N, C-alpha and C positions, 0 to 999 in steps of 0.2 A: 634429407637436405635441410640444413639449418637456414632459417629465414632472417635476413637483416632487419625485418620488421618486427621481430620478436620483442616482447616487453623487456625492459631493463630497469633494475632498481635505481639506476643513476638518472633516469629520464624523468623530467617533470611532465605532468599531464596538463594540456591546454584545452580550453573549451573553444571549439570551432564555431564560428557563426554559421547560420543555416546554409548558405549557398556553398561554402567550403565543406561543410559536413556532408551534404548530400553528394557533391562531386567526389570527395575523397573516398567515401564509402563505396560509391559506384566503381571507382577505379580500383580500389583495394580488393573488391570482390569479383572483378571481371573474369578471372580465370576459372572461377567456379560456376559461371553461367554458360551453359551450352548455347550456341548460336542457332537460330531457326535454320532449317535445312537450306532454304533458298539464300540466306545470308552467308552461310558457310560456303556454298558453291561460289558466290561472288567473291568471297575472301580468297578462295583458292585461285580463282582467275586473276585477281589483282596481285596475289603473291607471285604467280608465274609471270605475269606481265612486267612486274617491277624487277624480278630477278633477271629477266631478259634485258630490261633497260640497263641494269647495273652492269651485267657482264658484257653487253655490246658497248656500253658507254666506257668501260674500262679500256677499250682499244682506241678511244678518242683522246685528244690532247688534255682536256680537263680531267678525265679519269686517270690518265697516265701520270699527270703532274701530282694529283692527289695521292696516288699510290706511292710515288717517289717520296713525297713529303712525309707520309706517316711511316714509311719504311726507314727513312733516315732518323726519324724521331725516336725509334726504339720503344722500350717500355714492356710491361708485362704482357705475355702472349695470351690474350683472352678470347679474341674473336677474329674470324677470317676477313682479310681484305680481299673481296671478290675480284676476280681477274688476275689473281696472283696466288702464291702459296704462302704468303706472309701472314702471320698472326700478330695482331697489334693489341693495344689496350682496347677495351670496348668503346671508349670515347673516341679514339682515333679511327677505329674501324667504322664507326658510325659516320664520321666525317668523310672518309674516303669513299665509302659505299654510297653516301648521299650525293657526293659530287659526281660519281660515275653514273648514278641513276638519272641525274639531270644534266649529263654531259652534252646531251642534245635535247630534242623535244619528243622523245619516244614514250615517255612515261604518262601515266593516267592524269586526269585533271578534273577539278570540280568547278563547274561554271558558277555556282552560287558563291563559292569561297575565293575565287580569283587566285588559286594556287594549285599545286600538284601534291596531293596527299601522300602518294606512294613513296616518292623519293625522300620524304621526311620520316614517315612512320616506320616503314620496313627496316631501314638501316639501324634505327635505334632499337626496335623490338628484337631484331635478329641478333644484334650484338649483345643485348642484355640476356637474350635466351641462351646464347652460348656461354656467357659469363656465369649464369646461374643454372645452366643445363636443363632447360625446359623442353617440353615436347612440341610436336607439330600442332596438336590441338591448341596448346597454349599460345603458340605463335599466331594462329588464325584469330583467336579471341582477342589477343593484344592488338593485332592490326585493326580489327573492327572498332575497338575502343579508341585507338589513336586517330582513326579517320573521324569518328564522332566528335572528339574534342577539337581536332584541328579545324574542322568546318564550323563548329559552333563558336569557337573563339573568333574566327574570321568574321562571321555574321555579327557577333557582338561588337567588334571593332568598327564595323561599317564597310567592310570588304572593298567595294569599288571606290567609294568616297575616300577611304583610307589610302588606297593605291593612288588616287588622283592627287592626294595631299602630299605625295612624294615618299610615303613609307613603303617598305617592302613587306607585303602582307605575310609571306611565308615565314619571315624571320620573327614576326610578332605572334602570329597565330600558331604556326607550325611547331614552335618549341613546346607548346603545351600538349600537342598531340604526341610528339616524340617522347616527352617526359612521362605522359600518362601510360603509354604502351610499355616503356622501359620500367616504370614503377610497378606495374602489374607483374611483369616478368621477374622483377626482383623480390616480389613477395612482401612489399612494404605494407604496414598497417595503415589505417586511415589517417592517423595523426601525422605520420611521417609523409604520407602522400600530400597532405596539406602543406607541409614544409617544402616538398618538391615543387609544388605549384608556385611557391614564393621564389625559389631559386630559378625556376623557369622565367618568371616575370622579370627578375633582375637582369636576365640575359636577353630578353626580347629586344630585337634591334633590326636595323636594316633600312636602306634607302633605295629608291628605284633608279639610282645612278647606274645600276648594272646595265641599263639599256645602252650605255655608251661604250660598252666593252665588246669589240668585234669578235673576240675569241670564245665567247660563251663560258669563259672561265669563272668570272665573278658571278655570273648568273647561276652557274652550277653550285657555287658556294652559298650564295644568298638564298636560293630556292630549295636546296637539298642538304648540302654538307653542313652549313652553319646551324640550322634548327635541329637537325638530327644529332649533331655533336653536342649542342647546348642542352638538349633534352636529356641525352644520356649522361652528360656531366652532372646535371642537377640530381639525378638519381644516384649516381656513384658517390657524390658528396654526402648526401643525406644517409645513404646506406652505410657509409664509413663512420657516421656519428655526428656529422655537422648538423646543427639545428638552425631553424629560422622561424619567421612569424607564420601563423596559421590563418591569417585573415587578409591575405594580399588582394582578395577580390572584393572585400566589403569594408575593410578598415579605412582609416584616413591617414595618409592618402592611399588610394588603391589603384590597381592596374587599369581597369576600364575608365575610371574617373580621370586618370592621367592621360590616356592615349585614345580612347574611343572618340570617333567623330560623329557618332549618333547617340541620342539620349535614351536612357532607360532600357538598355539592351542586356543587362545582366541576366534577365530571364531567358535569353536565347541560349545560355549555356546549359540549361536544364530542359529546354523545350523538346519534347519527344524522346528524351534520353531513355534508352531501353525499349523503345517502340519503333522509332525511325532510325534505321542504320544507314549512315552516310556512305559506307563502303558499297552498299547496294545501289546507290544513286550516283556514283562517281563514274565518269566516262573513261572507258578504255579506248585509246585512240586507234583508229584505222591507219591514219597517216602519221609518220614520224616527224611532225612539224608542229609549230606553235598552235595552240588551241584556236585563236581567232582566225587562222588560215583554213581550218578544217572545213567549214561550210562552203567556202569558195571552191575548194578542191572537189568536194562532193558534187557541187553543181556542174563544174566543168566535166567531170568524169561521166555524169549522167548525159550531158549533151553530146559527148563523144560517143557514148554507147547508143543513144536513142536517135540522135540527129546526124550521125556521121561527121561530127565536127573534127576537123584536123587543123594543125597549125597553118597550113596553106590557105584555109578558108577565112582566117581571121583578118579583118580589115582594122577593126577597133574593138576593144573589149573593155567593158566597164564593170567594176566590182563595187557594189554598195555594201558598206559595213557599218556596224555601230560606231559612233563617233569615238568612243574610248578605245576601240580596237585599233584604230588607225595609229595611235601613239605607240603601239607595240610592233605592228607589222609593216607600216609604210615608211619608206626611207630609213630602214634600219641597217646597221652594219653587220648584223648576224644573218648569214645565208639561210639558216633553217627557220628564220622568222620573216624573211623577205618575200612578201606575197607575190610580187611581180615575177621574181625569178622562179619561185616554186610553181606557179601556174604556167609560166612559160616553159619550164622543164617538162611538166606533165603533158602539155600540148605537143611539145617537140618529140618526146620519147614515147608517148603513149602510156607511161607508167611513172611512178615516183617512188623509187626504192630507197632503203636506208643507205646503201652504198652510193647511190646517185646523189643523194642530198649532201653527203660528206666528201664527194669528189669535186673539189673546187673548180677544176678544169671543165668538168661536165656541166656543172650548175651555172657556170658563167661563160659558157661557150658562146661564140658569136650568134649562132642560130637561136639560142635561148634568149640572149639579150635582145635580139631583133624582135622577138615576140613580146618580151617584157616591155619594150619601148612603146608598144601599141596598147598598153594596159593603163587605164585610169582607175585609181582607187578613190572612191567618193564617200564622204561621211553621210550617214543617214540618221537623223534624229528619230525617225519612226522606229528603226531597228534598235536604237539606243534605249528607247523607252520599254523595249521588250525584255531587257535584262532581268534575270540572268540567262534567258535563252539566247543561244548563239545562232544567228541567222545571217544569211548573205543573199544578195540578189546579183546574178551575173547576166549581163546583156552583151550580145555580140553582134556587131555589124559585119556581115560576111562580104566576101569579095564578089559574090553574085548579087548583092543588093538586098538580101533577105535579113531579117532580124531574128536571132535566136535568144531565148532567155529562159532562165530557170531560177526559182527561189528555193533555197534550202531552208525548210522550216525546222527539221530535226536532224541533227548531225549523226552520221553513222557512228555507233559506239556508245551513244548516250543510252540511258535506261529506256527512253521512249523508242529507240531504234538500235537495239543492242547488237553487238557482234555475238555470234553463237560461241559456245565453248570450243567447238572445232576451229572456228576462225581465230580465236585468241591463241589456241595451241599452235596453229599454223603460223601466225605472226611471230610468236615467241620462238618457235623452232627455227624460223628463218633468221632470227637475230642471234640465237645461241650457237647454232651449228658452225658458222665460220670461226668461232672462237674456241669452242669445246670439241668440235668434231661431231659427226652425225650420231654415233652410238651414245655418247655421254649426254648429248642434248636430248635425245629421245628418252633416255633413262630419267633425266631430270623432269621432263614433262610428265612422264608416267608417275614418278614419285610424288610430285606436287598434287596430282589428281587424287592421291590417297593420303594427303598430308596429315589428316586426322589420326592416322595410325602410326605416324613416326614417333618413336618413343624418346629420342634424344636429338636435339639440334646439334650437339657436338658430333654425333655420328653422321647426321645429315650433311654437315659441311664437307665430309670426305668426298661427296659427289660434286662439290663446287670448287675444290682446289684445282688450280691450273698448275701443272708441273712445269 
């Protein structure tokens, strides 16, 4: 296979500053570095979890609209639009698959980065892997690389401060993770990777106005589709011969100097690179809901299991959350972020499934709303100071006059309280089977478990095509 990063007599050689040089070399050599066994296992689990998010999300309105859009756009058939049989350009496939991956709140999340890495990185890495026909081992290494860069750019920008200033963190930080993963899959050399980083920086964008969209459509675009598409586009443009500056992180002006809300954070981009793998620290969600809701659901489920809590016993329920979390999950127009409705549904039905969350009639039924009306969501500065840890305190005044309470210190699915591989496979199968059928879903789960032995991603996509 010829590499788009191969030397050309027509190219000028540029001297990269230190930070760009180290990052670019790390990205360009990523596919040649085996992952530690425990990191490869985590990469396989996040691959399966994100594929399940994409394929299940393709059945929801944001995913369907994204598929319709890129199908109508046409273009060179380079990569599969999951949830369909359509092949689109790698850039458009990354867009559609990114939107499907975050069509709801099923996908993984990074507490420290205030974003969802999987819905950004995998769509770009997979599309590039199909375009340049890479292997399953390459995909796992590119994913780990993309998570590393996505999280580090978020930290360098100031993550939660950046979010509170009105910026959309995934659109700014995620584009670098997507671009890095795709650049590795494209086989670009270090100099061209530096130019990819510049094209990624030029496309970094987004505002948190997505919170006013009741359909989760714009959020799916801003959190998944846009950064995945922009990162893939940056690589496609440079691979085609377009050139750019090689000092976007340290020249004047530069990316962090223009956008970061914290000082002196360029070092965060290199901190622990090659030693601390962010994919191994990213949460795989137990619940298919917004990340700030997870600890409250964990607490209520434990009280239901250990204290016999039922909806009928609830007189008043108080949920204490970090102050910042309230801006996302309290009085929102998005059902899968509405903490009152979600807790009310869990208490009413005894469970909270993917189908239930997306059945508007079930989620907003009178008996659920009745419980939701008894729930108070309160800001806690104590919990806010604990960020990036997500915690919640749930207190319940019962109808018999007793007080029940539980504090979630560690959310299920985090690295401190992880779901087992069997649990991740069970969750993923439950999301895949209704769309693909039991046999194909089971085959996909089995194949991902041995992804390092998959020789061609173009052959792998045959398992993903929906007739």
